[in-house]
VEXFI-562397 format. One record per residue (C-alpha): residue number from 1; residue in one letter; chain; x, y, z. Coordinates in steps of 0.5 Angstrom, whole numbers. Example, Ala and Ser with C-alpha at 12.3 -4.5 7.8 and 13.67 -1.06 7.14 Angstrom:
REC   n res chain     X     Y     Z
REC   1   a     A    25    -9    16
REC   2   s     A    27    -2    14
***
This chain:
REC   n res chain     X     Y     Z
REC   1   m     A     0     0     0
REC   2   i     A     6     5     2
REC   3   d     A     8     4    -5
REC   4   k     A     2     6    -8
REC   5   l     A     1    12    -4
REC   6   k     A     8    14    -6
REC   7   s     A     6    13   -13
REC   8   l     A     0    18   -12
REC   9   s     A     4    23    -8
REC  10   k     A     9    23   -13
REC  11   d     A     4    25   -19
REC  12   t     A     1    29   -14
REC  13   l     A     7    33   -13
REC  14   i     A     9    33   -21
REC  15   y     A     2    36   -22
REC  16   g     A     3    41   -16
REC  17   m     A     9    44   -18
REC  18   s     A     6    45   -25
REC  19   t     A     0    48   -22
REC  20   i     A     3    52   -17
REC  21   v     A     7    55   -22
REC  22   s     A     1    56   -27
REC  23   r     A    -4    59   -21
REC  24   f     A     2    63   -18
REC  25   l     A     2    67   -25
REC  26   t     A    -5    67   -25
REC  27   f     A    -6    70   -18
REC  28   m     A    -1    75   -20
REC  29   l     A    -6    78   -25
REC  30   v     A   -11    79   -18
REC  31   p     A    -6    85   -16
REC  32   f     A    -5    87   -23
REC  33   y     A   -12    87   -24
REC  34   t     A   -14    91   -17
REC  35   r     A    -9    96   -19
REC  36   v     A   -11    97   -26
REC  37   f     A   -19    96   -27
REC  38   s     A   -24   100   -23
REC  39   v     A   -28    95   -18
REC  40   t     A   -34    96   -22
REC  41   d     A   -31    93   -29
REC  42   y     A   -27    88   -24
REC  43   g     A   -34    86   -22
REC  44   y     A   -36    85   -30
REC  45   i     A   -30    81   -31
REC  46   a     A   -31    76   -25
REC  47   n     A   -39    75   -27
REC  48   i     A   -37    74   -35
REC  49   f     A   -31    68   -32
REC  50   s     A   -37    65   -28
REC  51   y     A   -41    64   -34
REC  52   i     A   -36    61   -37
REC  53   a     A   -35    56   -32
REC  54   i     A   -42    54   -32
REC  55   l     A   -42    54   -40
REC  56   n     A   -36    49   -40
REC  57   v     A   -39    44   -37
REC  58   i     A   -45    45   -43
REC  59   f     A   -40    45   -48
REC  60   s     A   -36    38   -46
REC  61   i     A   -43    35   -44
REC  62   g     A   -40    30   -39
REC  63   l     A   -35    26   -44
REC  64   e     A   -29    28   -41
REC  65   s     A   -32    24   -35
REC  66   g     A   -34    18   -40
REC  67   y     A   -27    18   -43
REC  68   f     A   -23    17   -37
REC  69   k     A   -28    11   -34
REC  70   f     A   -28     7   -41
REC  71   a     A   -21     9   -44
REC  72   s     A   -18     7   -37
REC  73   t     A   -21     0   -38
REC  74   l     A   -22    -1   -45
REC  75   e     A   -28    -5   -43
REC  76   v     A   -31    -3   -50
REC  77   g     A   -28    -1   -56
REC  78   t     A   -21     0   -58
REC  79   k     A   -16     6   -55
REC  80   k     A   -17    10   -61
REC  81   e     A   -24     9   -61
REC  82   n     A   -25    11   -54
REC  83   f     A   -20    17   -56
REC  84   t     A   -24    19   -62
REC  85   h     A   -31    19   -60
REC  86   p     A   -31    23   -54
REC  87   f     A   -27    28   -58
REC  88   i     A   -32    28   -64
REC  89   g     A   -38    29   -59
REC  90   i     A   -35    35   -55
REC  91   f     A   -32    38   -62
REC  92   l     A   -39    38   -65
REC  93   n     A   -43    40   -59
REC  94   s     A   -38    46   -58
REC  95   l     A   -38    48   -65
REC  96   f     A   -46    48   -64
REC  97   f     A   -46    52   -58
REC  98   c     A   -40    57   -60
REC  99   s     A   -44    59   -66
REC 100   i     A   -50    60   -62
REC 101   i     A   -47    65   -58
REC 102   y     A   -42    68   -63
REC 103   f     A   -48    71   -67
REC 104   n     A   -52    72   -62
REC 105   p     A   -48    77   -57
REC 106   v     A   -54    82   -55
REC 107   l     A   -58    76   -53
REC 108   v     A   -53    73   -49
REC 109   s     A   -50    79   -46
REC 110   k     A   -57    80   -43
REC 111   l     A   -57    73   -39
REC 112   f     A   -50    75   -37
REC 113   q     A   -52    82   -34
REC 114   v     A   -47    86   -39
REC 115   p     A   -48    93   -41
REC 116   e     A   -49    94   -48
REC 117   n     A   -43    97   -49
REC 118   y     A   -39    91   -47
REC 119   n     A   -43    86   -52
REC 120   y     A   -37    85   -57
REC 121   l     A   -34    81   -50
REC 122   i     A   -39    76   -51
REC 123   r     A   -36    73   -58
REC 124   y     A   -29    73   -54
REC 125   t     A   -33    68   -49
REC 126   a     A   -36    64   -54
REC 127   l     A   -29    62   -57
REC 128   i     A   -25    61   -51
REC 129   l     A   -31    56   -49
REC 130   f     A   -30    53   -56
REC 131   f     A   -22    52   -56
REC 132   d     A   -22    50   -48
REC 133   a     A   -27    45   -49
REC 134   i     A   -24    41   -55
REC 135   s     A   -17    41   -51
REC 136   l     A   -21    37   -46
REC 137   i     A   -20    30   -48
REC 138   p     A   -12    31   -51
REC 139   f     A   -11    33   -43
REC 140   a     A   -15    27   -40
REC 141   l     A   -11    23   -45
REC 142   l     A    -4    25   -42
REC 143   r     A    -7    25   -35
REC 144   l     A    -9    18   -36
REC 145   e     A    -3    16   -39
REC 146   r     A     1    19   -33
REC 147   k     A     4    24   -37
REC 148   a     A     4    29   -31
REC 149   k     A    10    33   -34
REC 150   k     A     8    33   -41
REC 151   f     A     1    36   -38
REC 152   g     A     4    40   -33
REC 153   i     A     9    44   -38
REC 154   i     A     3    45   -43
REC 155   k     A    -1    48   -37
REC 156   v     A     4    52   -35
REC 157   v     A     5    55   -43
REC 158   n     A    -2    57   -43
REC 159   i     A    -2    61   -37
REC 160   v     A     5    64   -39
REC 161   v     A     2    66   -45
REC 162   n     A    -5    69   -42
REC 163   v     A    -1    73   -37
REC 164   s     A     4    76   -42
REC 165   m     A    -2    78   -46
REC 166   n     A    -5    81   -41
REC 167   f     A     1    85   -39
REC 168   l     A     2    87   -47
REC 169   l     A    -5    89   -48
REC 170   v     A    -6    93   -42
REC 171   f     A     0    97   -42
REC 172   y     A     3    97   -49
REC 173   y     A    -3    97   -53
REC 174   k     A    -7   101   -47
REC 175   m     A   -14    97   -48
REC 176   g     A   -19    96   -42
REC 177   i     A   -22    90   -40
REC 178   e     A   -23    86   -47
REC 179   a     A   -15    85   -46
REC 180   v     A   -17    80   -40
REC 181   l     A   -21    76   -45
REC 182   i     A   -17    77   -51
REC 183   a     A   -11    74   -47
REC 184   n     A   -15    68   -45
REC 185   l     A   -17    67   -52
REC 186   i     A   -10    67   -55
REC 187   a     A    -7    63   -49
REC 188   s     A   -13    57   -51
REC 189   i     A   -11    57   -59
REC 190   i     A    -4    56   -57
REC 191   t     A    -5    51   -52
REC 192   f     A   -10    47   -57
REC 193   i     A    -4    48   -63
REC 194   i     A     1    45   -58
REC 195   l     A    -4    39   -57
REC 196   s     A    -6    38   -64
REC 197   p     A    -1    32   -65
REC 198   v     A    -4    28   -59
REC 199   v     A   -10    29   -63
REC 200   f     A    -8    27   -70
REC 201   r     A    -4    21   -66
REC 202   n     A   -10    18   -63
REC 203   i     A   -16    20   -68
REC 204   e     A   -19    14   -72
REC 205   l     A   -25    16   -76
REC 206   t     A   -29    10   -74
REC 207   y     A   -36     9   -71
REC 208   n     A   -37     4   -65
REC 209   k     A   -45     4   -63
REC 210   v     A   -44     0   -57
REC 211   l     A   -38     5   -54
REC 212   t     A   -42    11   -56
REC 213   k     A   -49     8   -52
REC 214   e     A   -44     6   -46
REC 215   l     A   -41    14   -46
REC 216   f     A   -47    17   -46
REC 217   s     A   -51    13   -41
REC 218   f     A   -44    14   -37
REC 219   s     A   -43    21   -39
REC 220   l     A   -50    25   -39
REC 221   p     A   -52    24   -32
REC 222   v     A   -45    27   -30
REC 223   l     A   -48    33   -35
REC 224   p     A   -52    36   -30
REC 225   s     A   -48    35   -24
REC 226   g     A   -42    38   -27
REC 227   i     A   -47    44   -29
REC 228   s     A   -49    44   -21
REC 229   t     A   -42    44   -19
REC 230   n     A   -40    50   -23
REC 231   i     A   -46    53   -20
REC 232   i     A   -44    52   -14
REC 233   q     A   -37    55   -15
REC 234   v     A   -40    61   -19
REC 235   i     A   -47    63   -18
REC 236   d     A   -46    67   -13
REC 237   r     A   -43    73   -17
REC 238   p     A   -49    74   -22
REC 239   i     A   -53    74   -16
REC 240   m     A   -49    79   -12
REC 241   l     A   -49    83   -18
REC 242   f     A   -56    83   -19
REC 243   l     A   -58    84   -12
REC 244   a     A   -52    89   -10
REC 245   g     A   -48    91   -16
REC 246   s     A   -41    90   -19
REC 247   t     A   -37    94   -14
REC 248   m     A   -39    88    -9
REC 249   v     A   -37    83   -14
REC 250   g     A   -31    86   -15
REC 251   i     A   -29    86    -8
REC 252   y     A   -32    79    -7
REC 253   q     A   -28    76   -13
REC 254   a     A   -21    79   -11
REC 255   n     A   -22    77    -4
REC 256   y     A   -25    70    -6
REC 257   r     A   -19    69   -10
REC 258   l     A   -14    69    -4
REC 259   g     A   -17    62    -3
REC 260   i     A   -13    60    -9
REC 261   f     A    -8    56    -4
REC 262   m     A   -13    51    -2
REC 263   m     A   -16    51    -9
REC 264   i     A    -9    49   -12
REC 265   f     A    -9    44    -7
REC 266   v     A   -15    41    -9
REC 267   s     A   -14    42   -16
REC 268   v     A    -7    38   -16
REC 269   f     A   -10    32   -12
REC 270   d     A   -16    32   -17
REC 271   f     A   -11    31   -23
REC 272   a     A    -8    25   -20
REC 273   w     A   -14    22   -16
REC 274   r     A   -18    20   -21
REC 275   p     A   -13    16   -26
REC 276   f     A   -10    14   -19
REC 277   f     A   -17    10   -16
REC 278   l     A   -19     8   -23
REC 279   s     A   -12     4   -24
REC 280   n     A   -13     1   -17
REC 281   a     A   -20     0   -17
REC 282   n     A   -19    -8   -17
REC 283   s     A   -13    -9   -13
REC 284   p     A   -15   -13    -7
REC 285   d     A   -13    -7    -1
REC 286   a     A   -17    -2    -5
REC 287   k     A   -22     0     0
REC 288   q     A   -16     1     5
REC 289   l     A   -12     5     0
REC 290   f     A   -17    10    -1
REC 291   s     A   -19    11     6
REC 292   k     A   -12    12     8
REC 293   v     A   -12    17     2
REC 294   m     A   -18    21     5
REC 295   t     A   -15    22    12
REC 296   l     A    -8    24     9
REC 297   f     A   -12    29     5
REC 298   i     A   -16    32    10
REC 299   l     A    -9    33    15
REC 300   a     A    -6    36     9
REC 301   g     A   -12    40     7
REC 302   s     A   -13    43    15
REC 303   v     A    -5    45    15
REC 304   i     A    -6    49     9
REC 305   f     A   -13    52    12
REC 306   l     A    -9    54    19
REC 307   f     A    -3    57    15
REC 308   i     A    -7    62    10
REC 309   s     A   -12    64    16
REC 310   v     A    -7    66    21
REC 311   f     A    -3    70    15
REC 312   l     A    -9    73    12
REC 313   n     A    -7    80    14
REC 314   e     A     0    79    11
REC 315   i     A    -3    76     4
REC 316   v     A    -8    81     3
REC 317   l     A    -3    86     1
REC 318   l     A    -3    83    -5
REC 319   i     A    -9    86    -7
REC 320   g     A   -11    93    -8
REC 321   k     A   -13    97    -2
REC 322   n     A   -20    99    -5
REC 323   f     A   -21    91    -5
REC 324   r     A   -19    89     2
REC 325   s     A   -25    90     6
REC 326   g     A   -28    83     4
REC 327   l     A   -22    80     7
REC 328   y     A   -26    76    13
REC 329   i     A   -29    72     8
REC 330   v     A   -23    68     6
REC 331   p     A   -23    63    12
REC 332   v     A   -30    61    10
REC 333   v     A   -28    60     3
REC 334   l     A   -22    56     5
REC 335   i     A   -26    51     9
REC 336   a     A   -31    50     3
REC 337   y     A   -25    48    -2
REC 338   l     A   -23    43     3
REC 339   f     A   -30    40     3
REC 340   n     A   -30    40    -4
REC 341   g     A   -24    36    -4
REC 342   i     A   -27    31     1
REC 343   y     A   -33    30    -4
REC 344   i     A   -28    29    -9
REC 345   n     A   -25    24    -5
REC 346   l     A   -32    20    -5
REC 347   m     A   -32    20   -12
REC 348   a     A   -28    13   -13
REC 349   g     A   -34     9   -11
REC 350   i     A   -39    12   -15
REC 351   y     A   -34    12   -21
REC 352   i     A   -32     5   -20
REC 353   k     A   -40     2   -19
REC 354   k     A   -42     7   -25
REC 355   k     A   -47    10   -20
REC 356   t     A   -46    17   -24
REC 357   k     A   -53    18   -23
REC 358   h     A   -53    19   -16
REC 359   v     A   -48    25   -17
REC 360   a     A   -53    28   -21
REC 361   v     A   -58    28   -15
REC 362   v     A   -53    30   -10
REC 363   t     A   -50    36   -14
REC 364   f     A   -57    39   -16
REC 365   i     A   -59    39    -9
REC 366   a     A   -53    43    -7
REC 367   a     A   -54    48   -13
REC 368   a     A   -61    49   -11
REC 369   a     A   -59    50    -4
REC 370   n     A   -54    55    -6
REC 371   v     A   -58    59   -10
REC 372   l     A   -63    59    -5
REC 373   f     A   -58    61     0
REC 374   n     A   -55    66    -3
REC 375   f     A   -61    70    -4
REC 376   i     A   -63    69     3
REC 377   f     A   -56    71     6
REC 378   i     A   -53    76     1
REC 379   p     A   -58    82     3
REC 380   i     A   -57    80    10
REC 381   w     A   -50    79    11
REC 382   g     A   -47    81     4
REC 383   m     A   -41    78     2
REC 384   m     A   -40    73     8
REC 385   g     A   -47    71     6
REC 386   a     A   -45    68    -1
REC 387   a     A   -39    65     2
REC 388   i     A   -43    61     8
REC 389   a     A   -48    59     2
REC 390   t     A   -42    56    -2
REC 391   l     A   -40    53     4
REC 392   i     A   -47    50     6
REC 393   s     A   -47    47    -1
REC 394   y     A   -40    43     0
REC 395   l     A   -42    40     6
REC 396   i     A   -49    38     3
REC 397   m     A   -45    35    -3
REC 398   a     A   -40    32     1
REC 399   g     A   -45    29     6
REC 400   g     A   -49    27     0
REC 401   l     A   -44    23    -4
REC 402   y     A   -42    20     3
REC 403   f     A   -48    17     4
REC 404   y     A   -49    14    -3
REC 405   s     A   -42    12    -4
REC 406   q     A   -42     8     2
REC 407   k     A   -49     5     0
REC 408   n     A   -46     2    -7
REC 409   y     A   -38     2    -5
REC 410   p     A   -37     2     3
REC 411   i     A   -30     4     5
REC 412   d     A   -28     4    13
REC 413   y     A   -26    11    13
REC 414   e     A   -22    13    19
REC 415   i     A   -27    17    22
REC 416   r     A   -24    17    29
REC 417   k     A   -17    21    26
REC 418   i     A   -21    25    21
REC 419   c     A   -25    28    28
REC 420   y     A   -19    29    32
REC 421   i     A   -16    33    25
REC 422   l     A   -22    37    25
REC 423   f     A   -23    39    32
REC 424   s     A   -16    40    33
REC 425   v     A   -15    45    27
REC 426   f     A   -21    49    29
REC 427   a     A   -19    49    36
REC 428   v     A   -12    52    35
REC 429   y     A   -15    57    30
REC 430   g     A   -21    59    35
REC 431   i     A   -15    61    40
REC 432   f     A   -12    64    35
REC 433   y     A   -18    68    32
REC 434   y     A   -19    70    40
REC 435   l     A   -12    72    41
REC 436   s     A   -12    76    35
REC 437   s     A   -18    80    37
REC 438   i     A   -15    83    43
REC 439   i     A    -8    84    42
REC 440   l     A    -3    85    36
REC 441   i     A     0    78    35
REC 442   p     A     7    80    31
REC 443   s     A     8    76    24
REC 444   f     A    14    72    27
REC 445   l     A    10    69    32
REC 446   k     A     4    67    28
REC 447   i     A     8    61    25
REC 448   l     A     8    58    32
REC 449   f     A     0    56    31
REC 450   p     A     1    51    26
REC 451   i     A     7    48    29
REC 452   i     A     3    47    35
REC 453   y     A    -3    44    31
REC 454   v     A     2    39    27
REC 455   l     A     5    37    34
REC 456   i     A    -2    36    37
REC 457   i     A    -3    31    31
REC 458   f     A     3    27    32
REC 459   g     A     1    27    40
REC 460   l     A    -6    24    38
REC 461   k     A    -2    20    33
REC 462   v     A    -6    21    28
REC 463   v     A     0    20    24
REC 464   d     A     7    18    25
REC 465   i     A    14    21    22
REC 466   n     A    16    15    19
REC 467   s     A    10    14    15
REC 468   v     A    10    21    12
REC 469   k     A    18    20    11
REC 470   k     A    16    13     7
REC 471   l     A    10    17     3
REC 472   m     A    15    23     0
REC 473   p     A    17    21    -7
REC 474   s     A    25    20    -8
REC 475   k     A    25    23   -14
REC 476   v     A    20    27   -19
***
């Protein structure tokens, strides 16, 4: 088991290195945007990208998940057929929706709550969605073949191009917020060009009726769950724009982005996790392995939560002064991302048993709750109301998927250790929060709180040092 956990940690480290570089470069744009654009304009951009996140799922129609399932087992069709069918499906579907959005920008801009003078941004949005969608299956193939380094390099290139074009278009060409979308579009096109050899090597113009049926039977239930998941992640911006205006959205988005450190951790884990659990599904120790992964994931996430929460006053200096009033939402955002990671952990049994319909049910309920609580909480608590609504939704997702996964693929999770972890981290954070409210804690002393937490974890024997050493990859 240690060797398998070490393999997962190695892949996660590789994905992590590339993703950290990518996310850091992207995060550089936050202080840049918050100093160059007005709070109102930044709010409009945040809103447009919220819709891009939701529409991404519609463009892909869940076929990325289907590809992972059937390409990993080849239970139906050949390797090239398993690549071709989802790729062509996404290509045709994306072309259809891209055309609708591109040629009807006025109609779509009303849905996006974008002022008429920004209608031209919608066309850029349509093209970004198209090129991002047709890159999904080539990227998925790299993950499935465990070509993490190549995957990471291409992702980094995408972000470097994006960031570079942002600075060039804004500073040199003196463009406004349209520069953000143009830069994203250029990066998306270049990314697909880099991936095109992967497409040409693996595409085969044949038709397998059985594979098509199996793909859509597995993937279509994922579509509503994907939409629901993305609604949870981004719908608070459009609702906030409707209820409170673009200024609050801009401030909320800038502070929400400070949760990037937990988001990076969850994202890199997700990249490695899905191929890992599918490739180990038939191992005799699979359930014990998945249980241990859950414990270690929550432990690592809790350390990140505590470290970022303790040093928030230092981290917030990264964003412009006009945006710092929303700092108090960040700990809630971090916890929400952590529970999103727990939800991702619980996907193993659902995928292995092909019970994706349960994911659709859970995420739909969570998304409906998110919309409802946003409308209730934002008028009362403003930005904090939106953050709490997101946290509640992820709690519903994690709890609901735990119920269904245990019903179909029961795993003996280390509940006692997980409770120790969560109780300890919230206790230490609670002490820090109380002390910081009555005295000024110097920055150099704040590091004591994460250290104390780690000592408590070792003291409770949640994990031992020797096990941690064994899990560290010897080389990447």
